[in-house]
N, C-alpha and C positions, 0 to 999 in steps of 0.2 A: 414573823411567823411562829416564833417560839411559843407565843401565848395563844395561838390560834389552833383550836382542835382540828385534827385531821391532817396536819402537816408534819411529816417526819423530816427532821433536819438534824444534821450533825451538830454537836456542841461547838466544835471548832471548824472554822472555814479551813479546808485543806490548803497548805502552803502552795501546792501545785496549781490550785485554782486561782489563788491570788497572783501567782506569776503569769498565768494565762491572761488574766485581766490586764496586768501591766503591759504585757506584750501586745495586747489589742490596742491599748492607749498609744503605744509607740508606733505600731504598724500603721494606724490611721491618723497619727499626729493629733490625737484628741487632747483637748485642754478644757479646763473648767474648774469646778469646786468639788472638794471631797472632804468628808467629815472623818476626823479621828477622835473618838470619844476618850477623854482622859481617864475616866473611871467606869469602864463599860459594865453596865448591868450590875453595878455594886459589887464587882468581883475584886476590887483593889485599884491600884494606880498603875498606869502603864510605865511610869518611871520607877516603879519599885517591883511589884510582882502582882500577878492576878491568880486568884484561886482557880484551880482546875485547868490552868493554862501553863504548859511547860515553858520554862524560861527561854529555851532555844526557839520555840514557835513564836513567841512574842518578839524576840530579838530579830528574827528573820523578817517578820512583818514590818517592824519599824525600819529596818534597813531598806526594804523595798520602797517604803513610803519616802524616806529621806533621799535615797539615791535616784529613784526612777519615777516617782509620782510627783513629789514636791517641785521639781523643776518645771513641770507643765500644768500643775493644778494649784489653786488657792487651797490652803489647808485651814480648816476651821474646827474648833471643838463644837460639839452639840450639847452645850452647857457642860455639866460634869459627868452625869451617868446615863442620860437619856431615859431615866426611869425615876427612882425615888430621889428626892432632894437630899442633900448632904449638909449637915450642920458643920460648917468650917471650924467654928470655935470649939465645939465638943468633939469633933472627929468621929461623928457617927451618922448613920443614915437615918433619915426621918421617915415617918409613916404617911407622907404625902408625896405626890409626884411633883416633878420640877415645874410643871405648868401651873399648878395650884400655888406652890411655894412663891414663885416670882410675883404672882398677882397680889401677894400680901407682904412681901419683904420690903424693908426700908432700903433706900438707895445704898447706904454704906455696906449693908449685908450683900447686896447684889454685886457691888464692886468687888468685895472680898471673894465671892463665889467665882466671878469671872477671872480675877487675878489668879486664883488657884488653877482654874482650867488652863489658862495661858502658860502659867509657870510649869505645869506638868508637861505640856507640849514642848516648851522651851528646853526642859530638862532632858528630853529625848532627841533634841536636835531639830525640832520643827518650829518654824516661825508661822504663827497664825496671822492671816490678813483680816479676819473678821470672826463672826460667830454665827452659828446656825441654831435656830430655835427648834427644840423638840415639839412636834405638833405645831400649835400656834401659841406656844408659851411666850408670854410677854405682851401679847396684843392688847390686853386690857390696860396695861401700864407702859405703853410704848415709849412715851417721853422719858420716863425714869429708866427704862431698859436701855434706850439709846445713850443716855448720859452715863449710866454705869459702864456700859461697854466702852465708851470713849475714855473714861477715866482708867479703867482696868487695862486697856490696850496701851495707853500711854505709860502706865506704871511698869508694865512688863517689857514692852518692846520699844518704848520711846518714840512711837509713831503717832502723828496727829490724825492720819487718815485711816479709817477702818469702816467696816460695813456689817450689816446683819441681814440674814436670810430669814424673813418672817412671813411676808405676804405671798 
């Protein structure tokens, strides 16, 4: 909604709201999949710092995810930024969105991209079981996408079984 005219939204989701969501999950014994974006909206890395996000706010969110959400939900990154693609080798954001980038990227580059996403989650104490596509990113190169995911997941978590949320 941040890019949709007419919607007034706070920059940060209030911590109390996140706690209420978690309490709802627990009260109704809800289970499923939830996305944690490793480099949300190109603001930085959740395992380092995020521009415009207080350190204690990020720490509290990650604590809630680790302790109260992860036991009942599969955690997945939604690529790295869910916005602009990131050049892993140069360490800078590109001028294309992730869905365009993945349709042109070679296998090795996609593996590196997913390894970084998984590594960031691992660094904050989260184990990803798969990956979620922003929009329908990867649908045009699904075979390459699936292979890159399998390789990246093995490299970071040493697990042969993984999955992706695309269709």
